Each structure stands twice: as structure tokens, then as C-alpha cells.
C-alpha positions as a Markdown table, in Angstrom:
| # | Residue | x | y | z |
|---|---|---|---|---|
| 1 | Met | 0.2 | -0.1 | 0.0 |
| 2 | Lys | 2.8 | 2.3 | 0.9 |
| 3 | Asn | 4.4 | 1.9 | -2.6 |
| 4 | Leu | 1.1 | 2.6 | -4.3 |
| 5 | Val | 0.7 | 5.9 | -2.3 |
| 6 | Met | 4.3 | 6.8 | -3.2 |
| 7 | Thr | 3.7 | 6.0 | -6.9 |
| 8 | Leu | 0.3 | 8.1 | -7.0 |
| 9 | Ala | 2.1 | 10.9 | -5.3 |
| 10 | Val | 5.0 | 11.0 | -7.8 |
| 11 | Val | 2.6 | 10.6 | -10.9 |
| 12 | Ser | 0.4 | 13.2 | -9.5 |
| 13 | Ser | 3.3 | 15.4 | -9.0 |
| 14 | Phe | 4.6 | 15.1 | -12.3 |
| 15 | Ile | 1.1 | 15.8 | -14.0 |
| 16 | Ser | 0.8 | 18.9 | -11.9 |
| 17 | Thr | 4.2 | 20.2 | -12.6 |
| 18 | Gln | 3.5 | 20.0 | -16.3 |
| 19 | Ser | 0.1 | 21.5 | -15.9 |
| 20 | Phe | 1.5 | 24.5 | -13.9 |
| 21 | Ala | 4.1 | 25.0 | -16.5 |
| 22 | Ala | 1.4 | 25.1 | -19.3 |
| 23 | Asp | -1.2 | 27.0 | -17.3 |
| 24 | Thr | -0.1 | 30.5 | -16.7 |
| 25 | Asn | -3.5 | 32.0 | -16.7 |
| 26 | Val | -5.0 | 30.9 | -13.2 |
| 27 | Ser | -8.6 | 31.5 | -13.0 |
| 28 | Arg | -9.4 | 33.6 | -10.0 |
| 29 | Glu | -12.8 | 31.8 | -9.5 |
| 30 | Asn | -13.0 | 29.3 | -6.6 |
| 31 | Asn | -9.2 | 29.4 | -5.8 |
| 32 | Gly | -9.9 | 28.9 | -2.0 |
| 33 | Tyr | -11.7 | 26.0 | -0.4 |
| 34 | Ala | -12.5 | 24.8 | 3.2 |
| 35 | Gln | -13.5 | 21.2 | 4.3 |
| 36 | Ile | -14.3 | 19.5 | 7.3 |
| 37 | Gly | -13.9 | 15.6 | 8.0 |
| 38 | Ile | -13.5 | 12.8 | 10.0 |
| 39 | Thr | -10.2 | 10.6 | 10.1 |
| 40 | Arg | -10.0 | 7.1 | 11.6 |
| 41 | Val | -6.4 | 7.3 | 13.0 |
| 42 | Ser | -5.0 | 3.7 | 13.7 |
| 43 | Ser | -1.7 | 3.8 | 15.4 |
| 44 | Glu | 0.7 | 1.3 | 16.7 |
| 45 | Val | 2.8 | 2.4 | 19.8 |
| 46 | Ser | 5.3 | -0.2 | 21.3 |
| 47 | Gly | 3.2 | -3.1 | 19.9 |
| 48 | Ile | -0.1 | -1.8 | 21.2 |
| 49 | Asp | -2.7 | -0.9 | 18.7 |
| 50 | Leu | -5.0 | 2.2 | 19.2 |
| 51 | Ile | -7.8 | 3.9 | 17.3 |
| 52 | His | -8.8 | 7.4 | 17.5 |
| 53 | Pro | -11.3 | 9.2 | 15.6 |
| 54 | Val | -10.2 | 12.8 | 14.8 |
| 55 | Ala | -12.3 | 15.7 | 13.5 |
| 56 | Thr | -10.5 | 17.7 | 11.0 |
| 57 | Ala | -10.9 | 21.3 | 9.3 |
| 58 | Thr | -8.9 | 22.1 | 6.2 |
| 59 | Val | -8.1 | 25.4 | 4.5 |
| 60 | Gly | -6.4 | 25.6 | 1.1 |
| 61 | Tyr | -5.6 | 27.6 | -2.0 |
| 62 | Asn | -5.5 | 26.2 | -5.6 |
| 63 | Phe | -2.7 | 27.7 | -7.4 |
| 64 | Asn | -4.0 | 26.2 | -10.5 |
| 65 | Lys | -6.4 | 23.3 | -11.4 |
| 66 | Asn | -3.7 | 20.7 | -10.7 |
| 67 | Phe | -1.6 | 22.0 | -7.5 |
| 68 | Ala | -2.6 | 23.5 | -4.2 |
| 69 | Gly | -1.4 | 24.1 | -0.7 |
| 70 | Glu | -3.4 | 23.4 | 2.4 |
| 71 | Val | -3.3 | 23.6 | 6.2 |
| 72 | Val | -5.1 | 21.0 | 8.4 |
| 73 | Ala | -6.0 | 21.3 | 12.2 |
| 74 | Gly | -7.9 | 18.9 | 14.2 |
| 75 | Ala | -8.8 | 17.2 | 17.5 |
| 76 | Gly | -9.7 | 13.8 | 18.7 |
| 77 | Val | -13.3 | 13.2 | 19.3 |
| 78 | Gly | -12.9 | 10.0 | 21.3 |
| 79 | Asp | -10.5 | 8.2 | 23.6 |
| 80 | Asp | -9.1 | 4.7 | 23.1 |
| 81 | Thr | -8.9 | 2.2 | 26.2 |
| 82 | Thr | -6.6 | -0.5 | 26.3 |
| 83 | Tyr | -5.2 | -2.9 | 29.0 |
| 84 | Val | -1.4 | -3.7 | 29.4 |
| 85 | Gly | -1.4 | -6.2 | 32.0 |
| 86 | Val | -3.6 | -5.1 | 34.8 |
| 87 | Ala | -3.3 | -1.4 | 33.9 |
| 88 | Arg | -6.1 | 0.2 | 32.1 |
| 89 | Ile | -4.7 | 2.8 | 29.7 |
| 90 | Val | -6.8 | 5.6 | 28.3 |
| 91 | Thr | -5.3 | 7.6 | 25.1 |
| 92 | Ser | -6.4 | 10.5 | 23.2 |
| 93 | Val | -5.3 | 12.7 | 20.4 |
| 94 | Asp | -5.5 | 16.2 | 21.7 |
| 95 | Ser | -4.8 | 18.2 | 18.5 |
| 96 | Ile | -3.1 | 17.8 | 15.1 |
| 97 | Phe | -1.7 | 20.6 | 12.9 |
| 98 | Gly | -0.3 | 20.0 | 9.3 |
| 99 | Ala | 0.8 | 21.7 | 6.2 |
| 100 | Tyr | 0.5 | 20.0 | 2.9 |
| 101 | Leu | 1.3 | 20.4 | -1.0 |
| 102 | Lys | -1.4 | 18.7 | -2.9 |
| 103 | Ala | -1.2 | 17.7 | -6.6 |
| 104 | Lys | -4.2 | 16.6 | -8.4 |
| 105 | Thr | -5.3 | 15.6 | -11.9 |
| 106 | Glu | -9.1 | 15.1 | -13.3 |
| 107 | Ile | -10.4 | 11.7 | -14.3 |
| 108 | Thr | -13.6 | 13.1 | -15.3 |
| 109 | Pro | -15.1 | 16.6 | -15.1 |
| 110 | Asp | -16.4 | 15.9 | -11.7 |
| 111 | Leu | -13.8 | 13.4 | -10.4 |
| 112 | Ala | -10.1 | 13.9 | -9.4 |
| 113 | Ile | -7.3 | 11.8 | -8.0 |
| 114 | Phe | -4.8 | 13.5 | -5.8 |
| 115 | Ala | -1.8 | 13.0 | -3.7 |
| 116 | Arg | -0.8 | 15.1 | -0.8 |
| 117 | Val | 2.8 | 15.4 | 0.8 |
| 118 | Gly | 3.7 | 17.6 | 4.1 |
| 119 | Ala | 4.2 | 17.7 | 7.7 |
| 120 | Leu | 1.9 | 16.8 | 10.6 |
| 121 | His | 2.3 | 17.9 | 14.3 |
| 122 | Ala | 0.2 | 15.8 | 16.9 |
| 123 | Asn | -0.3 | 16.2 | 20.6 |
| 124 | Thr | -1.3 | 13.2 | 22.5 |
| 125 | Ser | -2.0 | 12.1 | 25.9 |
| 126 | Ala | -2.4 | 8.9 | 28.0 |
| 127 | Ser | -3.4 | 8.0 | 31.4 |
| 128 | Ser | -3.8 | 5.2 | 33.7 |
| 129 | Gln | -4.6 | 4.5 | 37.4 |
| 130 | Phe | -0.8 | 4.8 | 38.0 |
| 131 | Ala | 0.4 | 7.7 | 36.0 |
| 132 | Ala | -0.6 | 10.1 | 33.3 |
| 133 | Ala | 1.7 | 11.4 | 30.3 |
| 134 | Ser | 1.4 | 13.6 | 27.1 |
| 135 | Gly | 3.7 | 14.1 | 24.3 |
| 136 | Asn | 3.9 | 15.6 | 20.8 |
| 137 | Ser | 5.5 | 14.7 | 17.6 |
| 138 | Thr | 6.0 | 16.2 | 14.1 |
| 139 | Ser | 6.5 | 13.9 | 11.1 |
| 140 | Phe | 6.6 | 13.6 | 7.5 |
| 141 | Ser | 3.0 | 12.8 | 6.1 |
| 142 | Phe | 1.8 | 11.6 | 2.8 |
| 143 | Gly | -1.3 | 10.2 | 1.1 |
| 144 | Ala | -3.7 | 9.9 | -1.6 |
| 145 | Gly | -7.4 | 10.1 | -2.4 |
| 146 | Leu | -10.5 | 10.8 | -4.6 |
| 147 | Glu | -12.4 | 14.2 | -4.8 |
| 148 | Tyr | -15.9 | 14.4 | -6.2 |
| 149 | Asn | -17.7 | 17.6 | -7.1 |
| 150 | Phe | -21.4 | 17.5 | -6.4 |
| 151 | Thr | -21.8 | 21.0 | -7.5 |
| 152 | Lys | -19.6 | 23.9 | -8.7 |
| 153 | Thr | -18.9 | 24.9 | -4.9 |
| 154 | Ile | -19.5 | 21.7 | -3.1 |
| 155 | Tyr | -17.4 | 18.6 | -3.1 |
| 156 | Gly | -16.6 | 15.4 | -1.1 |
| 157 | Gln | -13.4 | 13.8 | -0.6 |
| 158 | Val | -12.1 | 10.4 | 0.7 |
| 159 | Asp | -8.2 | 9.6 | 1.1 |
| 160 | Tyr | -6.0 | 7.4 | 3.0 |
| 161 | Met | -2.9 | 9.1 | 4.8 |
| 162 | Ser | 0.2 | 8.1 | 6.6 |
| 163 | Leu | 0.1 | 10.6 | 9.3 |
| 164 | Ser | 3.3 | 9.4 | 11.0 |
| 165 | Asn | 5.9 | 7.0 | 11.2 |
| 166 | Lys | 8.5 | 8.1 | 13.6 |
| 167 | Asp | 10.5 | 6.6 | 16.7 |
| 168 | Gly | 8.8 | 3.2 | 16.7 |
| 169 | Thr | 5.3 | 4.7 | 16.2 |
| 170 | Ser | 3.1 | 4.7 | 13.3 |
| 171 | Ser | -0.3 | 6.2 | 12.7 |
| 172 | Gln | -2.3 | 6.1 | 9.3 |
| 173 | Gly | -5.9 | 5.9 | 8.4 |
| 174 | Pro | -8.8 | 6.8 | 5.9 |
| 175 | Ser | -10.9 | 10.1 | 6.1 |
| 176 | Ala | -14.0 | 11.3 | 4.5 |
| 177 | Ser | -14.7 | 15.1 | 4.1 |
| 178 | Val | -17.1 | 17.5 | 2.6 |
| 179 | Gly | -15.8 | 20.8 | 1.3 |
| 180 | Phe | -16.8 | 24.2 | -0.1 |
| 181 | Asn | -14.8 | 26.1 | -2.9 |
| 182 | Phe | -14.8 | 30.0 | -2.5 |
């Protein structure tokens, strides 16, 4: 799956680079966009599997029809409880912040495929009856997805992102969102 995502990212980047070079007249109509969504973050921490739903908000700007920049912010909307021995551990994603470059190309007039690369910062916490801890991490992040235009201004999006892979901890997951072009 990781190789497929990287291949899609490279191909989409190449296509958008070619389109950016050819498209010097950027339309000023609907260059900005905002979306809200939900991500199912699946993490593995020291051999323990955790799942957290995270609500996200994204604001982006289309430099042209094939290339955009965006920022993402989010917060966990649920905790995960697991047991290690007799210890009950409750974990949560407190907040996430990220910045991405997004390359996309149309498959049909209403359907596009995209790849996204950037960095994501996450603040997390864990507690048990014995102790509590919090931490933060910034990591390279990438993924790919599909975007469908319901109307000229409203669209839906699904993607799969590798959110973090650092220091023996990995987080990834699918997301779904609805957006508005302005």
C-alpha cells in the first residue's frame, strides 16, 4: 500500500508540474477552499494498537487546477482504552496541525485523483490509574485520495494518509470530508 501511495504521489506531482508550466492563466474563480472531515487514526505504539476518531478542518488555496497548498487542524473526538497487564490505559489525540502540498488531476470533469505530501504535528496524552503522560511529535506525512464535485462549489473527498512513522510509532488511516470552494 505504501508503494502505491508513493507512486500516486510521484505521478500526480509530475502531472501537476506539467500543468503548472502550461497553465500561466490561473482563473481567480474558486481558488480557495475549506473542508471538514473525520479521520480514523490507527496507531501502533510499542506493539499496542490504538484507534482514535479525529475531526479535521482544512483550508487550502488552488494555485492552478492541478496544484494546491493546504493547512489542516484537528482534535480527537473519542478516546481509546486498552489494557497492558492489569493497567487500564486511556489514550487520546488532543490536537493535530499540518501543512501539505496537494497535486491532483481530473479523471472526469467531476472526479479527480490527488496526492498530498507535507508535515503533521500531533499532541497526544495517555493516563492510567498509576500515571499520566502527554507528548507531541512532528513527522513527514503523505497520502492519496479521490475528490468528487457534487456542484461547482460543494465537493466530497476520501483519502488514506500515512500521518506519522517515527520513533517506533506509526499512525495512518482513511478519512472522509465535505468541502466548499470559494
